[in-house]
C-alpha positions as CSV (number, residue, x, y, z in Angstrom):
1,M,2.3,6.3,-29.5
2,I,4.9,8.0,-27.4
3,S,7.0,10.9,-28.7
4,T,10.3,10.4,-30.5
5,E,12.1,12.2,-27.6
6,L,10.6,9.9,-25.0
7,S,11.3,6.7,-27.1
8,D,14.9,7.8,-27.6
9,W,15.2,8.4,-23.8
10,L,13.9,5.0,-23.0
11,L,15.9,3.2,-25.7
12,D,19.1,4.8,-24.3
13,S,19.0,2.3,-21.5
14,D,20.3,-1.0,-20.2
15,P,19.2,-4.0,-22.3
16,A,17.1,-5.2,-19.4
17,L,14.8,-2.2,-19.8
18,R,15.4,-1.5,-23.5
19,W,13.9,-4.8,-24.8
20,Q,10.7,-4.3,-22.8
21,A,10.3,-0.7,-24.2
22,E,10.8,-2.1,-27.7
23,R,8.3,-4.9,-27.2
24,D,5.6,-3.2,-25.1
25,L,5.7,0.4,-26.2
26,L,7.2,0.6,-29.6
27,G,5.8,-2.5,-31.3
28,A,9.2,-3.7,-32.5
29,E,9.5,-6.9,-34.4
30,E,10.1,-9.9,-32.2
31,T,13.5,-10.5,-33.7
32,T,14.5,-7.0,-32.6
33,W,13.5,-7.1,-29.0
34,Q,14.7,-10.7,-28.6
35,E,18.1,-9.6,-29.9
36,T,18.2,-6.9,-27.3
37,R,17.0,-9.3,-24.6
38,A,19.8,-11.7,-25.4
39,R,22.3,-9.0,-24.5
40,V,21.1,-9.0,-20.8
41,E,23.4,-12.0,-20.1
42,H,26.5,-10.2,-21.4
43,E,26.0,-6.5,-20.8
44,G,24.9,-4.1,-18.1
45,F,22.8,-5.0,-15.1
46,G,22.5,-8.7,-16.0
47,A,26.2,-9.3,-16.5
48,K,27.1,-7.3,-13.4
49,L,24.8,-9.3,-11.2
50,L,25.8,-12.6,-12.7
51,A,29.4,-11.8,-11.8
52,H,28.5,-11.7,-8.1
53,Q,27.2,-15.3,-8.0
54,D,29.0,-17.6,-5.6
55,P,30.3,-21.0,-6.8
56,D,27.6,-22.7,-4.7
57,G,24.9,-21.0,-6.8
58,Q,24.0,-18.4,-4.2
59,W,24.6,-14.7,-3.9
60,A,26.1,-13.1,-0.8
61,G,26.2,-16.5,0.8
62,G,22.6,-16.7,1.8
63,A,19.1,-17.5,0.7
64,F,17.2,-14.4,1.8
65,F,19.8,-12.5,3.8
66,P,23.5,-12.2,3.2
67,A,25.6,-14.7,5.2
68,D,27.1,-11.8,7.3
69,F,23.7,-10.2,8.1
70,A,23.3,-9.4,11.8
71,F,19.8,-10.2,12.7
72,A,20.1,-8.5,16.0
73,D,20.9,-5.2,14.2
74,D,18.1,-2.7,13.4
75,G,19.6,-2.1,10.0
76,S,17.5,-2.2,6.8
77,Q,16.8,-5.4,4.9
78,P,19.6,-6.0,2.4
79,W,18.7,-6.9,-1.2
80,T,21.8,-8.8,-2.2
81,A,21.1,-12.4,-1.3
82,T,20.0,-15.2,-3.6
83,T,16.3,-14.8,-3.8
84,W,16.6,-11.1,-4.7
85,A,19.3,-11.7,-7.3
86,L,17.2,-14.4,-9.0
87,K,14.1,-12.2,-8.9
88,D,16.0,-9.3,-10.5
89,L,17.6,-11.4,-13.2
90,R,14.3,-13.1,-14.1
91,E,12.4,-9.8,-14.3
92,W,15.2,-8.3,-16.5
93,G,14.5,-11.1,-19.0
94,L,17.7,-13.2,-18.5
95,T,17.2,-16.6,-20.2
96,A,17.3,-19.5,-17.7
97,S,20.1,-21.2,-19.7
98,A,22.5,-18.5,-18.5
99,L,22.1,-20.0,-15.0
100,E,22.4,-23.6,-16.1
101,G,23.1,-25.8,-13.0
102,T,22.0,-23.1,-10.5
103,A,18.7,-24.9,-9.7
104,E,20.6,-28.1,-8.8
105,K,23.2,-26.2,-6.8
106,L,20.5,-24.5,-4.7
107,E,19.0,-27.9,-3.7
108,S,21.7,-27.7,-1.0
109,A,20.8,-24.2,0.1
110,R,18.8,-23.6,3.2
111,W,16.5,-20.8,4.4
112,E,17.5,-18.8,7.4
113,Y,14.2,-19.8,8.9
114,E,14.5,-23.2,10.5
115,N,17.1,-24.4,7.9
116,L,14.4,-25.4,5.5
117,P,15.4,-26.6,2.0
118,Y,15.5,-23.8,-0.5
119,W,13.2,-25.1,-3.2
120,G,10.6,-26.3,-0.7
121,G,9.9,-22.7,0.3
122,E,9.2,-21.6,3.9
123,V,6.4,-19.9,5.9
124,D,6.5,-16.4,4.4
125,V,4.0,-15.7,1.6
126,C,6.2,-13.2,-0.2
127,I,9.3,-15.4,0.0
128,N,7.3,-18.3,-1.3
129,S,6.0,-16.2,-4.1
130,W,9.4,-15.3,-5.4
131,T,10.6,-18.9,-4.9
132,L,7.8,-20.3,-6.9
133,S,8.4,-17.8,-9.8
134,N,12.2,-18.3,-9.7
135,G,11.9,-22.1,-9.5
136,L,9.5,-22.2,-12.5
137,W,11.9,-20.1,-14.5
138,L,14.9,-22.3,-13.6
139,G,13.1,-25.6,-13.9
140,A,13.3,-26.5,-10.2
141,D,10.7,-28.7,-8.6
142,V,8.5,-26.1,-6.8
143,D,5.1,-27.7,-7.4
144,G,4.5,-28.2,-3.7
145,I,4.6,-24.4,-3.2
146,V,1.5,-24.1,-5.5
147,D,-0.4,-26.4,-3.1
148,W,1.0,-24.3,-0.2
149,F,-0.6,-21.1,-1.6
150,L,-3.9,-22.9,-2.2
151,G,-3.9,-24.0,1.4
152,H,-2.9,-20.6,3.0
153,Q,-5.4,-18.3,1.4
154,Q,-7.2,-16.2,4.1
155,P,-11.0,-16.2,4.5
156,D,-11.2,-12.7,3.0
157,G,-9.5,-14.0,-0.2
158,G,-6.0,-12.6,0.1
159,W,-2.8,-13.7,1.9
160,N,-0.7,-12.3,4.8
161,C,2.9,-13.1,5.6
162,E,1.8,-12.7,9.3
163,W,-0.5,-15.7,9.2
164,V,2.2,-17.6,11.1
165,E,1.7,-15.1,13.9
166,G,-2.0,-15.7,13.9
167,S,-3.3,-13.0,11.5
168,K,-6.7,-13.8,10.0
169,V,-6.9,-10.8,7.6
170,S,-4.9,-10.3,4.4
171,S,-2.4,-7.6,3.4
172,F,-2.1,-5.8,0.1
173,H,1.7,-6.7,-0.1
174,S,1.3,-10.4,0.4
175,T,-1.7,-10.7,-1.8
176,L,-0.1,-9.1,-4.8
177,N,3.0,-11.2,-4.4
178,A,0.9,-14.4,-4.2
179,L,-1.1,-13.5,-7.3
180,V,2.0,-12.7,-9.4
181,A,3.4,-16.1,-8.5
182,L,0.2,-18.0,-9.2
183,L,-0.1,-16.2,-12.6
184,D,3.5,-17.2,-13.3
185,Y,2.6,-20.8,-12.6
186,Q,-0.4,-20.6,-15.0
187,L,1.7,-19.0,-17.7
188,A,4.6,-21.5,-17.3
189,T,2.4,-24.7,-17.2
190,G,-0.8,-23.8,-18.9
191,D,-2.7,-25.2,-15.9
192,A,-5.2,-22.4,-15.4
193,A,-7.8,-24.6,-13.8
194,R,-5.6,-25.4,-10.8
195,V,-5.3,-21.8,-9.7
196,Q,-8.3,-20.1,-11.4
197,E,-10.6,-19.9,-8.4
198,T,-7.8,-19.0,-6.0
199,R,-6.6,-16.2,-8.2
200,A,-10.1,-14.9,-8.7
201,R,-10.6,-14.6,-4.9
202,G,-7.3,-12.9,-4.5
203,E,-8.0,-10.5,-7.3
204,E,-11.4,-9.7,-5.7
205,Y,-9.6,-8.8,-2.5
206,L,-7.7,-6.0,-4.3
207,L,-10.5,-4.9,-6.7
208,S,-13.0,-4.6,-3.9
209,R,-10.7,-2.1,-2.3
210,D,-10.0,-0.2,-5.5
211,L,-6.4,-1.5,-5.4
212,F,-5.5,0.9,-2.5
213,R,-8.3,1.5,0.0
214,T,-9.1,0.0,3.4
215,R,-12.6,-1.3,3.6
216,S,-13.2,0.2,7.0
217,T,-12.4,3.9,6.2
218,G,-12.0,4.1,2.5
219,D,-8.6,5.8,3.0
220,P,-5.4,4.5,1.3
221,F,-4.2,1.6,3.4
222,D,-0.7,3.1,3.6
223,G,0.7,6.6,3.1
224,R,2.8,5.3,0.2
225,A,0.1,3.2,-1.4
226,L,-0.1,5.6,-4.3
227,A,3.6,6.1,-4.7
228,L,5.2,5.1,-8.1
229,F,8.6,3.5,-7.8
230,H,11.1,0.9,-9.0
231,P,12.4,-1.6,-8.2
232,R,9.6,-3.2,-6.2
233,R,10.8,-5.5,-3.5
234,W,8.1,-6.6,-1.1
235,F,6.3,-3.3,-0.9
236,Y,2.9,-2.9,-2.6
237,G,2.1,-0.2,-5.1
238,I,-0.8,0.6,-7.5
239,L,1.5,0.5,-10.5
240,P,2.7,-3.1,-10.0
241,A,-0.8,-4.1,-9.2
242,L,-2.1,-2.6,-12.4
243,D,0.8,-4.3,-14.3
244,Y,-0.3,-7.6,-12.8
245,F,-3.9,-7.1,-14.0
246,R,-2.6,-6.2,-17.4
247,E,-0.8,-9.5,-17.7
248,A,-3.7,-11.4,-16.0
249,T,-6.4,-10.2,-18.4
250,S,-4.2,-11.1,-21.3
251,A,-3.6,-14.6,-20.0
252,D,-7.3,-15.1,-19.1
253,G,-8.7,-13.4,-22.2
254,S,-10.8,-11.1,-20.0
255,A,-11.7,-7.4,-19.9
256,P,-10.2,-5.1,-17.2
257,D,-12.4,-4.6,-14.2
258,P,-13.8,-1.0,-14.1
259,R,-12.9,-0.8,-10.4
260,M,-9.3,-0.2,-11.5
261,E,-10.3,3.1,-13.1
262,E,-9.5,5.3,-10.1
263,A,-6.0,3.8,-9.7
264,I,-5.5,4.3,-13.5
265,G,-6.4,7.9,-13.0
266,K,-3.9,8.3,-10.2
267,V,-1.1,7.0,-12.5
268,R,-2.2,9.1,-15.4
269,A,-2.3,12.3,-13.3
270,R,1.4,11.8,-12.3
271,R,2.7,12.0,-15.8
272,S,4.9,15.0,-16.4
273,D,4.5,17.3,-19.4
274,D,7.5,15.6,-21.1
275,G,5.8,12.2,-20.8
276,T,7.9,10.8,-18.0
277,W,7.1,9.7,-14.5
278,T,9.2,10.4,-11.4
279,Q,10.7,8.0,-8.8
280,D,8.7,8.5,-5.6
281,H,10.6,6.4,-3.1
282,R,13.3,3.8,-2.7
283,L,13.5,1.3,0.1
284,D,16.6,1.4,2.2
285,G,19.1,-1.5,2.3
286,D,22.3,-2.6,0.6
287,V,22.2,-3.4,-3.1
288,W,24.8,-4.6,-5.5
289,F,24.1,-1.5,-7.5
290,H,21.2,0.8,-8.2
291,V,19.2,0.3,-11.4
292,D,17.0,3.3,-11.5
293,A,16.9,7.1,-10.8
294,P,17.1,8.5,-7.3
295,V,14.0,9.8,-5.6
296,G,12.6,12.9,-7.2
297,E,14.1,12.3,-10.7
298,P,12.5,11.0,-13.8
299,S,12.5,7.2,-13.8
300,K,12.9,5.1,-16.9
301,W,11.5,2.0,-15.2
302,V,8.5,3.8,-13.8
303,T,7.9,5.5,-17.1
304,L,8.0,2.1,-19.0
305,Q,5.6,0.5,-16.6
306,A,3.2,3.4,-16.3
307,Q,3.0,4.0,-20.1
308,R,2.4,0.3,-20.9
309,V,-0.4,0.1,-18.3
310,L,-2.1,3.2,-19.7
311,D,-1.7,1.8,-23.3
312,W,-3.3,-1.4,-22.2
313,W,-6.1,0.3,-20.3
314,D,-6.8,2.8,-23.1
315,G,-6.7,0.1,-25.7
316,T,-9.5,-1.8,-24.0
317,Q,-11.9,1.1,-23.4
318,T,-14.9,1.5,-25.8
319,D,-17.1,4.6,-26.3
């Protein structure tokens, strides 16, 4: 159990975070955390982001980029367009009914890439992962994207957004995003058999690399691979990877793989004496508003995720 001081700090939060702390860390009754979750539509982050939705169902006038984004510019990726807004609202726990009619409106939306229809996905693994998860949540017809993932797995078991450029090896970023979407499909439909083998191969790609190492050198694949941060956009991190495996083992009724132990240790070692974790980095780019602490300050979102991962891991270990 976490301390009273830490639980009070986490509970003094936006409903989008508070309901998850109540459910995942404090063991609150379902009626309690569901009541808090229902507030996301009307208060705080959820209500603020909903207010920015355009009449055509989009945000910022675009599918992945704002309508006024200058592609020739070297500026950072903005995080204000439709796909990002839906991802945030879904992860905050907004009920799909709050966006009634949005799935139908987005049937007229088009990707910036070759004007492809929105719910059909496009060629980018990460974009397709968020589209699959968002579509399942809103009740759109995204079943074809599942087949797309099954057909675009690399020989090494993972995925890579650069496959369209000829890449034959996978990336940590793309692989985790694909796995999250396929697990969302399994949870939404109950059709584990369709994605079971594909998920297992993708998980093995990450596990065989201890969730952060390159096979060739054994070094972290990126200088920020061990960073702890929120929100996660496309960038990989060991914490969201561990959180994926927490959900996956629960869905599959399986034990956690011992190859995650070092990554768990990296997270545990970063805990401050007061039980909090610090925000390590934040991707540049325009946002509607920030939802977490600046770099270098204690992060409620990182603390929530890190603590529930450790609770899960410690709860499965036997002497």
